[in-house]
MDTraj code that builds the backbone (N, CA, C; nanometers):
import mdtraj as md
import numpy as np

residues = "MET GLU LYS GLU HIS ALA ASN PRO VAL VAL LYS LEU VAL ARG VAL PRO TRP ASP LYS GLY ILE LEU VAL GLY ALA LYS PRO PRO ARG PRO ALA GLN ASP TYR GLY PHE ILE ILE GLN ARG THR PHE GLU ASP ILE ASP GLY TYR THR TRP GLU PRO PHE PHE MET ASP PRO THR HIS LEU GLN GLN".split()
xyz = np.array([
    [-0.6788, -0.6220, -0.5688],
    [-0.5375, -0.5985, -0.5774],
    [-0.4594, -0.7265, -0.5508],
    [-0.5166, -0.8223, -0.4824],
    [-0.4465, -0.9459, -0.4505],
    [-0.4020, -1.0203, -0.5759],
    [-0.4852, -1.0214, -0.6796],
    [-0.4506, -1.0962, -0.8009],
    [-0.3291, -1.0376, -0.8725],
    [-0.2950, -0.9107, -0.8439],
    [-0.1829, -0.8448, -0.9099],
    [-0.0563, -0.8526, -0.8251],
    [-0.0517, -0.9397, -0.7285],
    [0.0595, -0.9429, -0.6337],
    [0.1944, -0.9649, -0.7019],
    [0.1983, -1.0242, -0.8189],
    [0.3248, -1.0468, -0.8893],
    [0.3795, -0.9167, -0.9494],
    [0.2968, -0.8168, -0.9645],
    [0.3372, -0.6882, -1.0194],
    [0.4386, -0.6218, -0.9256],
    [0.5559, -0.5790, -0.9755],
    [0.6582, -0.5184, -0.8892],
    [0.6094, -0.3941, -0.8151],
    [0.5217, -0.3155, -0.8770],
    [0.4691, -0.1957, -0.8110],
    [0.3834, -0.2347, -0.6913],
    [0.3012, -0.3363, -0.7086],
    [0.2171, -0.3824, -0.5983],
    [0.3053, -0.4336, -0.4851],
    [0.4126, -0.5036, -0.5194],
    [0.5052, -0.5513, -0.4159],
    [0.5686, -0.4343, -0.3422],
    [0.6048, -0.3280, -0.4143],
    [0.6651, -0.2103, -0.3537],
    [0.5749, -0.1513, -0.2454],
    [0.4463, -0.1508, -0.2703],
    [0.3500, -0.0974, -0.1743],
    [0.3152, -0.2008, -0.0682],
    [0.3084, -0.3267, -0.1075],
    [0.2607, -0.4298, -0.0166],
    [0.3646, -0.4760, 0.0855],
    [0.4912, -0.4800, 0.0510],
    [0.5930, -0.5333, 0.1418],
    [0.5956, -0.4581, 0.2755],
    [0.5997, -0.3225, 0.2768],
    [0.5986, -0.2553, 0.4077],
    [0.4716, -0.2859, 0.4870],
    [0.3587, -0.2977, 0.4158],
    [0.2313, -0.3272, 0.4816],
    [0.2361, -0.4658, 0.5442],
    [0.2805, -0.5655, 0.4690],
    [0.2896, -0.7023, 0.5208],
    [0.3795, -0.7092, 0.6433],
    [0.4946, -0.6428, 0.6364],
    [0.5884, -0.6448, 0.7496],
    [0.5284, -0.5746, 0.8704],
    [0.4583, -0.4661, 0.8480],
    [0.3931, -0.3960, 0.9588],
    [0.2894, -0.4823, 1.0280],
    [0.2089, -0.5526, 0.9505],
    [0.1058, -0.6398, 1.0065],
    [0.1699, -0.7516, 1.0883],
    [0.2818, -0.8043, 1.0401],
    [0.3495, -0.9125, 1.1124],
    [0.3963, -0.8703, 1.2515],
    [0.4287, -0.7436, 1.2700],
    [0.4780, -0.6985, 1.4002],
    [0.3715, -0.6285, 1.4843],
    [0.2456, -0.6432, 1.4458],
    [0.1373, -0.5935, 1.5296],
    [0.0618, -0.4730, 1.4797],
    [0.0940, -0.4223, 1.3622],
    [0.0191, -0.3085, 1.3078],
    [-0.1226, -0.3523, 1.2712],
    [-0.2110, -0.2545, 1.2597],
    [-0.3504, -0.2830, 1.2255],
    [-0.3891, -0.2100, 1.0967],
    [-0.4627, -0.2783, 1.0078],
    [-0.5088, -0.2118, 0.8852],
    [-0.6415, -0.1383, 0.9126],
    [-0.6424, -0.0038, 0.9137],
    [-0.7653, 0.0687, 0.9440],
    [-0.8655, 0.0723, 0.8290],
    [-0.8188, 0.0424, 0.7082],
    [-0.9098, 0.0416, 0.5921],
    [-0.8516, -0.0488, 0.4835],
    [-0.9354, -0.0922, 0.3909],
    [-0.8870, -0.1802, 0.2833],
    [-0.7900, -0.1086, 0.1892],
    [-0.7162, -0.1877, 0.1138],
    [-0.6256, -0.1334, 0.0122],
    [-0.7057, -0.0522, -0.0890],
    [-0.6418, 0.0504, -0.1442],
    [-0.7053, 0.1363, -0.2440],
    [-0.6324, 0.1192, -0.3774],
    [-0.7077, 0.1063, -0.4841],
    [-0.6499, 0.0983, -0.6182],
    [-0.7345, 0.1849, -0.7102],
    [-0.6784, 0.2984, -0.7510],
    [-0.7494, 0.3931, -0.8355],
    [-0.7072, 0.3832, -0.9821],
    [-0.6309, 0.2806, -1.0137],
    [-0.5838, 0.2641, -1.1504],
    [-0.4472, 0.3272, -1.1717],
    [-0.4294, 0.4516, -1.1277],
    [-0.2998, 0.5178, -1.1413],
    [-0.2309, 0.5372, -1.0055],
    [-0.3028, 0.5102, -0.8968],
    [-0.2452, 0.5138, -0.7618],
    [-0.2890, 0.3865, -0.6899],
    [-0.1928, 0.3206, -0.6239],
    [-0.2284, 0.2113, -0.5348],
    [-0.1739, 0.2459, -0.3967],
    [-0.2500, 0.2113, -0.2936],
    [-0.2144, 0.2518, -0.1586],
    [-0.2648, 0.1495, -0.0576],
    [-0.1850, 0.1256, 0.0455],
    [-0.2257, 0.0427, 0.1591],
    [-0.1948, 0.1226, 0.2847],
    [-0.2794, 0.1103, 0.3840],
    [-0.2646, 0.1871, 0.5069],
    [-0.2528, 0.0940, 0.6257],
    [-0.1631, 0.1280, 0.7191],
    [-0.1598, 0.0551, 0.8453],
    [-0.1227, 0.1493, 0.9587],
    [-0.1681, 0.1149, 1.0784],
    [-0.1325, 0.1890, 1.1994],
    [-0.0351, 0.1038, 1.2780],
    [0.0829, 0.1611, 1.3093],
    [0.1828, 0.0830, 1.3825],
    [0.1450, 0.0719, 1.5303],
    [0.2253, -0.0010, 1.6060],
    [0.1885, -0.0279, 1.7461],
    [0.1961, 0.0968, 1.8338],
    [0.2590, 0.2039, 1.7847],
    [0.2627, 0.3308, 1.8577],
    [0.1484, 0.4239, 1.8177],
    [0.0640, 0.3785, 1.7231],
    [-0.0504, 0.4583, 1.6803],
    [-0.0250, 0.5488, 1.5608],
    [0.0946, 0.5429, 1.5028],
    [0.1244, 0.6226, 1.3840],
    [0.0662, 0.5564, 1.2598],
    [0.0173, 0.6370, 1.1674],
    [-0.0401, 0.5860, 1.0432],
    [0.0638, 0.5942, 0.9318],
    [0.0778, 0.4844, 0.8581],
    [0.1691, 0.4746, 0.7440],
    [0.0865, 0.4419, 0.6208],
    [0.1172, 0.5065, 0.5099],
    [0.0434, 0.4835, 0.3867],
    [0.1385, 0.4692, 0.2678],
    [0.2034, 0.3522, 0.2544],
    [0.2869, 0.3332, 0.1359],
    [0.1999, 0.3356, 0.0095],
    [0.2458, 0.4060, -0.0925],
    [0.1675, 0.4159, -0.2151],
    [0.2603, 0.4291, -0.3355],
    [0.2026, 0.4079, -0.4521],
    [0.2712, 0.4323, -0.5783],
    [0.1752, 0.5055, -0.6696],
    [0.2250, 0.6111, -0.7333],
    [0.1463, 0.6841, -0.8326],
    [0.2185, 0.6769, -0.9654],
    [0.1484, 0.6357, -1.0688],
    [0.2051, 0.6253, -1.2028],
    [0.2307, 0.7667, -1.2563],
    [0.3576, 0.8056, -1.2753],
    [0.3866, 0.9427, -1.3187],
    [0.3374, 0.9740, -1.4591],
    [0.3145, 0.8742, -1.5415],
    [0.2649, 0.9014, -1.6769],
    [0.1227, 0.9563, -1.6726],
    [0.0523, 0.9298, -1.5649],
    [-0.0843, 0.9821, -1.5526],
    [-0.0843, 1.1343, -1.5428],
    [0.0184, 1.1915, -1.4830],
    [0.0273, 1.3376, -1.4686],
    [0.0518, 1.4066, -1.6020],
    [0.1089, 1.3365, -1.6978],
    [0.1433, 1.3958, -1.8265],
    [0.0254, 1.3994, -1.9222],
    [-0.0864, 1.3426, -1.8830],
    [-0.2025, 1.3367, -1.9736],
    [-0.2816, 1.4649, -1.9704],
])
top = md.Topology()
chain = top.add_chain()
for i, resn in enumerate(residues, 1):
    res = top.add_residue(resn, chain, resSeq=i)
    for name in ("N", "CA", "C"):
        top.add_atom(name, md.element.get_by_symbol(name[0]), res)
traj = md.Trajectory(xyz[None], top)
């Protein structure tokens, strides 16, 4: 997923993750890219899990 960082959708998912990591959040698992869904997970300093993701809506119409 790193090579696609210029993609606006990847930025939409990655920006909250990057900001969370900067303030002490921890990534419990690697980024997920299923082709039609991309997701990154982080646990904030209070222990809450956040999972920003994007799902391509055109995939549902198939």
